[in-house]
C-alpha positions as CSV (number, residue, x, y, z in Angstrom):
1,M,57.5,-54.3,-33.0
2,S,55.3,-51.6,-34.4
3,M,52.3,-50.2,-32.6
4,Q,49.5,-50.4,-35.2
5,R,45.8,-50.0,-34.4
6,R,43.7,-52.9,-35.4
7,P,41.0,-51.8,-37.9
8,E,38.2,-52.9,-35.5
9,Q,39.4,-50.6,-32.8
10,E,37.5,-47.3,-33.0
11,V,39.4,-44.1,-32.1
12,L,37.4,-42.3,-29.3
13,L,37.6,-38.6,-28.5
14,T,36.9,-36.8,-25.3
15,P,34.2,-34.1,-25.1
16,A,37.0,-31.5,-25.0
17,E,38.6,-32.8,-28.2
18,V,35.3,-32.8,-30.0
19,A,34.5,-29.3,-28.7
20,K,37.9,-28.1,-30.0
21,L,37.2,-29.5,-33.5
22,F,33.8,-27.8,-33.6
23,R,35.0,-24.7,-31.8
24,V,32.3,-25.0,-29.1
25,D,32.1,-25.5,-25.4
26,P,32.4,-29.1,-24.2
27,K,29.0,-28.8,-22.5
28,T,27.6,-28.1,-26.0
29,V,29.0,-31.5,-27.1
30,T,27.2,-33.2,-24.2
31,R,23.9,-31.4,-25.1
32,W,24.3,-32.7,-28.7
33,A,24.7,-36.2,-27.4
34,K,21.6,-35.9,-25.1
35,A,19.7,-34.6,-28.1
36,G,20.8,-37.6,-30.3
37,K,22.8,-35.5,-32.7
38,L,26.0,-37.3,-31.7
39,T,26.5,-40.8,-30.3
40,A,28.2,-41.0,-26.9
41,V,30.0,-44.1,-25.8
42,R,30.4,-44.5,-22.0
43,T,33.6,-45.7,-20.5
44,L,33.7,-48.0,-17.5
45,G,34.1,-44.9,-15.3
46,G,31.0,-43.3,-16.8
47,H,32.8,-40.7,-18.9
48,R,31.5,-39.9,-22.4
49,R,33.6,-40.6,-25.5
50,Y,32.8,-39.9,-29.1
51,R,33.7,-41.9,-32.2
52,K,36.2,-40.0,-34.3
53,S,34.7,-41.4,-37.5
54,E,31.3,-40.0,-36.6
55,V,32.7,-36.6,-35.7
56,Q,34.6,-36.5,-39.0
57,V,31.4,-37.2,-40.9
58,L,29.7,-34.4,-39.1
59,L,32.6,-32.1,-39.9
60,G,32.4,-33.2,-43.6
61,I,35.9,-34.7,-43.6
62,D,36.3,-37.6,-46.0
63,A,38.5,-40.6,-45.4
64,K,41.6,-39.2,-47.3
65,E,41.5,-36.0,-45.3
66,A,40.9,-37.9,-42.0
67,R,44.3,-39.6,-42.2
68,N,45.9,-36.2,-41.9
69,V,43.8,-35.0,-39.0
């Protein structure tokens, strides 16, 4: 049985993962979310997560490149 993600399941990134991609501090990512530059999704525990697809758009990565990231 293979473990495939369903298309409707969005991949979420932690603030640290987003910060690493942009080469900034995780607190900067939180400030961007508060300023409305990035959409944060809250987990049941209250932690922020960010949609990988949205982050890739901001980074300028197209769909073909995204598969390799």
